[in-house]
C-alpha positions in Angstrom: 23.4 -0.8 7.6 25.5 2.2 6.6 25.8 4.9 9.2 26.2 8.5 8.3 26.9 11.4 10.7 25.1 14.7 10.3 26.3 17.1 7.7 26.7 20.8 8.7 23.2 22.3 8.7 21.2 25.2 9.7 17.9 24.6 11.5 15.1 26.9 10.5 11.8 26.5 12.5 12.7 22.8 13.1 13.4 22.3 9.4 16.8 20.8 8.6 18.1 23.3 6.1 20.9 22.9 3.5 21.9 24.9 0.5 21.5 21.8 -1.7 19.6 18.6 -1.2 20.7 15.7 -3.4 18.0 13.0 -3.7 19.6 9.5 -4.0 22.9 8.0 -3.1 23.4 5.9 -6.2 26.1 6.5 -8.8 24.5 9.8 -9.9 24.1 11.1 -6.4 27.6 10.3 -5.4 28.9 12.0 -8.6 26.8 15.1 -7.8 28.2 15.2 -4.2 31.8 14.9 -5.4 31.4 17.8 -7.9 29.4 19.9 -5.4 32.1 19.5 -2.7 34.9 20.2 -5.1 33.4 23.1 -7.2 31.1 24.8 -4.7 33.0 24.3 -1.4 30.9 26.9 0.5 27.6 25.1 -0.1 26.1 22.9 2.6 24.5 19.8 1.3 23.2 16.3 2.2 22.1 13.3 0.2 18.7 11.7 1.1 18.6 8.0 0.3 15.5 5.8 0.6 17.5 2.6 1.0 19.5 1.6 4.0 22.7 1.7 2.0 24.3 3.5 -0.9 24.5 2.2 -4.5 21.0 2.6 -6.0 20.6 -0.1 -8.7 23.5 -2.2 -7.3 21.9 -2.3 -3.9 18.4 -2.9 -5.2 19.0 -5.9 -7.5 19.9 -9.3 -5.9 19.3 -11.7 -8.7 22.0 -14.2 -9.8 24.8 -12.8 -11.8 23.8 -9.1 -11.5 26.3 -7.1 -13.5 26.6 -3.9 -15.5 25.6 -3.8 -19.1 27.9 -0.9 -19.7 31.7 -0.9 -19.4 33.0 0.6 -16.2 35.5 2.9 -17.9 32.5 5.0 -19.0 29.9 3.9 -16.4 32.4 4.6 -13.7 33.4 8.1 -12.7 35.6 10.4 -14.7 37.5 11.2 -11.5 38.1 7.7 -10.2 39.9 5.1 -12.3 38.4 1.7 -13.0 41.1 -1.0 -12.7 39.2 -4.3 -13.5 37.5 -6.0 -16.4 35.1 -3.7 -18.4 31.8 -5.5 -17.4 31.6 -5.8 -13.6 29.4 -7.6 -11.1 27.4 -5.7 -8.5 29.8 -6.5 -5.7 32.7 -5.0 -7.6 30.7 -1.9 -8.5 29.6 -1.4 -4.8 33.2 -1.8 -3.7 34.2 0.9 -6.2 31.4 3.2 -5.0 32.4 2.5 -1.4 36.0 3.6 -2.1 34.7 6.7 -3.8 32.8 7.7 -0.7 35.7 7.1 1.6 38.4 8.6 -0.6 36.4 11.9 -0.8 34.9 11.9 2.7 31.4 11.9 1.3 29.7 9.2 3.5 29.2 11.8 6.3 26.8 13.7 4.0 24.4 10.7 3.4 21.2 10.2 5.4 19.9 6.7 4.8 16.3 5.3 5.2 15.0 8.7 4.2 12.1 8.7 1.7 11.0 12.0 0.2 7.2 12.2 0.1 6.6 15.7 -1.2 8.5 18.8 -2.3 7.0 22.2 -2.1 8.5 25.4 -3.6 7.8 28.9 -2.1 8.7 31.8 -4.3 8.4 34.2 -1.4 11.0 32.2 0.5 12.9 31.0 -2.6 13.1 27.6 -0.9 12.1 24.0 -1.3 10.5 22.3 1.7 10.5 18.5 1.7 8.5 16.1 3.7 10.7 13.0 4.4 9.7 9.7 6.0 12.4 8.5 8.3 12.4 4.7 8.0 14.4 4.3 11.3 12.2 6.4 13.5 8.9 6.2 11.6 8.6 10.0 11.8 7.9 12.5 9.1 10.7 15.1 9.0 11.1 18.3 7.2 14.1 19.4 5.1 14.6 22.7 3.3 17.0 23.8 0.6 17.6 26.5 -1.9 18.4 24.0 -4.7 17.1 20.5 -5.3 19.2 18.0 -7.3 17.2 14.9 -8.3 19.6 12.0 -8.6 17.1 9.2 -7.8 17.4 7.5 -11.2 14.6 6.8 -13.7 12.8 3.7 -12.5 10.8 2.6 -9.5 13.0 0.5 -7.2 10.2 -1.0 -5.2 8.8 -3.1 -8.1 9.5 -3.9 -11.7 7.1 -4.0 -14.6 5.1 -7.2 -14.5 2.5 -7.7 -17.4 -1.0 -8.9 -16.5 -0.4 -12.5 -17.7 -3.6 -14.4 -18.5 -4.2 -17.3 -16.1 -1.3 -16.3 -13.8 -3.3 -17.4 -10.8 -3.4 -21.0 -12.2 0.4 -21.5 -12.0 1.4 -23.5 -9.0 5.0 -22.3 -8.8 6.5 -18.9 -8.0 6.3 -16.0 -10.6 9.3 -13.7 -9.9 10.4 -10.4 -11.1 14.2 -10.1 -10.9 13.9 -6.7 -9.2 12.2 -8.5 -6.2 14.4 -11.5 -6.1 13.8 -13.8 -3.1 17.2 -14.4 -1.7 16.2 -17.9 -0.4 15.0 -19.1 -3.8 16.3 -22.6 -4.5 16.3 -23.3 -8.2 18.6 -26.4 -8.1 17.4 -29.0 -10.6 14.3 -27.0 -11.4 12.8 -26.2 -14.8 13.0 -22.4 -15.2 11.4 -20.2 -17.8 12.7 -16.6 -18.1 10.2 -14.3 -20.0 12.1 -11.6 -21.9 15.4 -11.3 -23.8 16.9 -8.0 -22.6 20.0 -7.4 -20.5 18.5 -8.9 -17.4 17.6 -12.2 -19.1 21.0 -12.3 -20.7 22.5 -12.0 -17.2 20.3 -14.4 -15.4 20.3 -17.3 -17.8 24.1 -18.0 -17.8 24.3 -17.4 -14.1 21.5 -20.0 -13.3 22.4 -22.4 -16.1 24.1 -25.6 -14.8 22.4 -25.3 -11.4 18.9 -25.2 -12.7 17.7 -28.4 -14.3 17.1 -26.4 -17.5 16.5 -22.8 -18.2 14.5 -21.5 -21.2 14.4 -17.9 -22.5 10.9 -17.2 -23.8 10.9 -14.2 -26.0 8.1 -12.6 -28.0 10.6 -11.1 -30.4 14.5 -11.3 -30.7 17.0 -8.8 -29.3 20.4 -7.8 -30.6 23.2 -9.2 -28.4 26.7 -7.8 -28.5 29.0 -10.7 -27.7 32.7 -10.2 -27.2 35.4 -11.1 -24.6 35.2 -9.2 -21.3 38.5 -7.4 -21.6 39.8 -4.2 -23.0 43.0 -5.0 -25.0 44.1 -1.3 -25.0 43.7 -1.0 -21.3 45.6 -4.3 -20.7 48.4 -3.1 -22.9 48.7 0.2 -21.2 48.7 -1.4 -17.8 51.5 -3.8 -18.9 53.5 -0.7 -19.9 53.0 0.7 -16.3 51.0 3.6 -17.6 49.4 5.4 -14.5 45.9 4.2 -13.7 44.4 7.7 -14.3 45.9 7.7 -17.9 44.7 4.2 -18.6 41.2 5.1 -17.4 41.0 8.2 -19.6 42.5 6.7 -22.7 40.3 3.5 -22.5 37.3 5.8 -21.8 37.9 7.8 -24.9 38.5 4.8 -27.1 35.2 3.2 -25.9 33.3 6.4 -26.5 34.8 6.5 -30.0 33.7 2.9 -30.7 30.2 3.6 -29.4 29.9 6.7 -31.6 30.9 4.6 -34.6 28.4 1.9 -33.8 25.7 4.5 -33.5 26.7 6.0 -36.8 26.6 2.7 -38.5 23.2 1.9 -37.0 21.8 4.8 -39.1 24.1 4.7 -42.1 24.8 1.0 -42.6 22.4 -0.9 -40.4 22.5 -4.1 -42.5 26.3 -4.4 -42.3 26.2 -3.8 -38.5 23.3 -6.3 -38.2 25.3 -8.9 -40.0 28.3 -8.5 -37.7 26.2 -8.8 -34.6 24.5 -11.9 -35.8 27.8 -13.4 -36.9 29.3 -12.9 -33.5 26.3 -14.7 -31.9 26.7 -17.5 -34.4 30.4 -17.9 -33.6 29.6 -18.6 -30.0 26.5 -20.7 -30.7 28.0 -22.9 -33.3 25.4 -25.3 -34.7 23.5 -25.5 -31.4 20.6 -23.2 -32.4 19.6 -21.5 -35.6 20.1 -17.7 -35.7 16.8 -17.3 -37.5 14.2 -16.8 -35.9 15.7 -16.6 -32.4 18.4 -13.8 -32.9 17.2 -11.9 -35.9 15.3 -8.8 -34.7 13.0 -6.9 -37.1 14.2 -3.5 -36.0 17.5 -1.9 -37.0 20.3 -2.1 -34.4 20.3 0.4 -31.6 16.6 1.3 -31.6 16.8 -0.6 -28.4 19.8 -0.9 -26.1 22.3 -3.6 -27.2 22.5 -6.3 -24.5 26.1 -7.0 -24.0 27.1 -10.6 -23.5 30.6 -10.8 -22.0 32.6 -13.8 -23.2 29.4 -14.9 -25.0 28.3 -16.6 -21.8 24.6 -16.7 -22.8 25.4 -18.4 -26.1 27.8 -20.8 -24.4 25.1 -21.9 -22.0 22.8 -22.6 -25.0 25.6 -24.5 -26.8 26.2 -26.7 -23.7 22.4 -27.6 -23.7 21.9 -26.0 -20.3 19.7 -23.3 -21.7 17.4 -22.9 -24.7 15.4 -20.2 -26.5 11.8 -20.2 -27.6 10.4 -17.4 -29.8 6.6 -17.4 -29.4 3.8 -15.5 -27.6 2.1 -16.4 -24.4 -1.5 -17.6 -24.6 -1.9 -18.2 -20.8 -0.3 -19.6 -17.7 -1.3 -23.1 -16.8 -0.8 -25.1 -13.5 2.5 -26.5 -14.8 3.9 -23.8 -17.1 3.0 -21.6 -20.0 0.7 -22.4 -23.0 2.0 -20.6 -26.1 0.1 -19.2 -29.0 1.6 -21.9 -31.2 -0.1 -24.6 -29.0 3.2 -25.7 -27.4 3.4 -25.8 -23.6 6.5 -24.9 -21.7 6.8 -26.9 -18.5 8.1 -24.8 -15.6 8.7 -25.0 -11.8 9.7 -21.4 -11.7 8.7 -18.5 -14.0 10.9 -15.3 -14.0 9.4 -12.2 -15.6 12.4 -10.3 -16.9 10.1 -7.7 -18.4 11.8 -4.4 -17.4 11.2 -1.3 -15.3 8.4 1.1 -14.4 9.6 4.6 -15.0 9.7 6.8 -11.9 9.1 10.4 -12.7 10.9 12.6 -10.2 11.1 9.7 -7.8 7.3 9.5 -7.5 7.5 12.6 -5.3 4.5 14.9 -5.1 5.7 18.4 -6.3 3.9 21.7 -5.8 5.0 25.2 -6.8 3.5 28.0 -4.8 0.7 25.7 -3.8 -0.1 24.4 -7.4 0.5 20.8 -8.2 3.2 20.2 -10.8 2.3 18.2 -13.9 5.7 17.3 -15.2 4.4 16.4 -18.7 3.4 20.1 -19.2 7.0 21.2 -18.7 9.6 21.9 -21.5 12.9 20.2 -21.1 15.8 22.8 -20.7 18.9 20.9 -21.9 17.2 17.8 -20.2 18.6 19.1 -16.9 16.1 21.8 -15.8 12.4 22.2 -16.7 10.2 25.2 -17.6 8.3 26.6 -14.7 10.3 24.6 -12.1 12.6 26.8 -10.0 16.0 25.7 -8.6 15.7 22.1 -9.6 17.8 19.8 -11.7 17.1 16.2 -12.7 19.8 13.8 -13.8 18.6 11.7 -16.8 21.6 9.9 -18.2 22.2 8.3 -21.6 20.3 5.4 -23.0 23.1 4.2 -25.4 26.2 5.7 -23.9 26.8 5.0 -20.3 24.4 6.8 -17.9 27.2 8.3 -15.9 28.7 10.1 -18.9 25.8 12.5 -18.8 25.4 12.6 -15.0 29.0 13.9 -14.9 28.3 16.7 -17.4 25.1 17.6 -15.6 27.0 17.9 -12.4 29.5 20.3 -13.9 26.6 22.3 -15.4 24.7 22.6 -12.1 27.8 23.6 -10.2 28.5 26.3 -12.8 24.9 27.5 -12.5 25.1 27.6 -8.7 28.3 29.7 -8.8 26.7 32.0 -11.4 23.7 32.6 -9.1 26.0 33.4 -6.2 28.0 35.9 -8.3 24.7 37.5 -9.4 23.4 37.6 -5.9 20.1 35.9 -6.9 18.0 33.3 -5.0 16.2 31.5 -7.8 16.4 30.5 -11.4 13.4 29.4 -13.6 13.7 28.1 -17.2 11.1 30.0 -19.2 10.2 30.0 -22.9 11.3 33.1 -24.8 8.8 34.7 -27.1 10.4 33.1 -30.1 10.1 29.6 -28.5 6.4 29.7 -28.0 5.6 28.3 -31.5 7.8 25.2 -31.0 6.3 21.8 -31.8 5.7 19.6 -28.8 8.0 16.6 -29.2 8.4 13.6 -26.9 11.3 13.7 -24.3 13.0 10.8 -26.1 12.2 10.3 -29.8 10.7 6.8 -30.1 11.9 6.6 -33.7 15.4 6.8 -32.3 15.0 4.7 -29.2 11.9 2.7 -28.4 12.5 0.5 -25.4 9.2 -0.6 -23.8 9.8 0.9 -20.4 10.3 4.3 -22.1 7.4 4.2 -24.6 5.1 3.2 -21.8 5.9 6.4 -19.9 6.3 9.1 -22.5 3.0 10.6 -21.4 4.4 11.2 -18.0 7.7 12.8 -19.1 8.3 16.4 -20.1 8.4 17.5 -23.7 11.2 18.9 -25.8 11.2 21.4 -28.6 13.1 21.8 -31.9 15.7 24.3 -30.9 18.3 25.0 -28.2 18.1 24.9 -25.2 14.9 22.9 -25.3 16.3 19.9 -27.1 17.1 16.6 -25.4 19.8 15.2 -27.8 20.7 11.9 -26.0 24.0 12.5 -27.8 27.2 12.7 -25.8 29.2 14.5 -28.4 26.6 17.2 -28.8 26.1 17.6 -25.1 29.8 17.7 -24.4 29.9 21.0 -26.3 26.5 22.5 -25.5 26.4 21.8 -21.7 29.9 22.9 -21.1 29.5 26.1 -23.1 25.8 26.8 -22.3 25.1 30.5 -22.1 23.6 31.1 -18.6 22.3 34.5 -19.8 20.6 33.5 -23.0 17.2 34.7 -21.9 15.8 31.3 -21.1 16.9 31.3 -17.5 15.0 33.9 -15.4 16.8 34.9 -12.2 15.3 36.7 -9.2 
């Protein structure tokens, strides 16, 4: 268990009080703490983390082969160089985060095993009061702050999304969601069926292949896979030339961002050509072991869902060796010995793994009230997808769905720190995003446009998420290049932020 010493604090009526409370000690929370410490050195702060250790996603998931599906030049911090292969396993990411904590003396600010139950805002006091369950003592504690910075991520860590499979109770073996992986699971020589074909399935299957007797990926519909070697030739060349690590990191980061921008552009402007390239890359690794059609030919254009990166084509190589296979069909029901498909075929299984995604967690599943009134987050308008109408002194980090998550969390951190300094200079205690008169006729649009990005975990939760409008600053662009300009240059006195 990680041990953190107390941060500097002020006690107000037995409430542990800080200027800023950061919720979560994953990659977004650590990034927020770094920026806050650097750019607002006079602010007291602490990070409240539900788990017994830091790392968020990388501490939650224990399934075989767990790795990033984004490169670490962009998923890593702007301020700490990444020195390894672009796609990294969880142990390497945790080591990187551990170094970031120690190098910046941030560990002292984390309080582990602290689960926030509720957050209540008082306009009279200009303060948030949080009820927090201490997992070590079993007590309910109170924390207070002027500003609340939500860095808890976007999905529920306690459990993943598991469909209500017909006949599940009939199956005699274990049915496992990767998010709740049993660490003592022995799959040696077993027949394994993995339901799903996203990044988790693409990670699990090559990691388990060769140890399992056979492993089958059962998909309802195909996914686009982006298969290429797990190396960055530009970064390798720069390192060979003894270019400093900080330069290598920044140059590789910019090159990857440029490549991602080009792929996104092509997904809209020349989707068929991009599709052909993705399918050809898969075919190159598969050889003649499996036909591309129907198993790897999605019906949607590339990038409407996240591209699942396959480093070194390991998923395809496992299929080519005969250790793994793919079945494209729909589930009729579970049986005692496997899965009966709509086609009438039955897949035998000793173990079934439901790699079926996340459950969105809106504001960490915390109960929010503002001046005694319950907050319905869906009623709020997104203000640059950082703050929300009617919600004082609160920021939520929601990263990118195509570009690496951390690219946006870093810009949000800079924006929040600039806002906090602005409030100090003005001598105000609160800030509330509020619609201007000219904004009141805006159409109510979903937080993320499903025509642009329609991953299942997101579309299932759009009714819980805030809405966006059709004009600045009420637009959630999900576009790094737009946000890079608008967040950095955002006018803090444009009439949409009401200070008091």
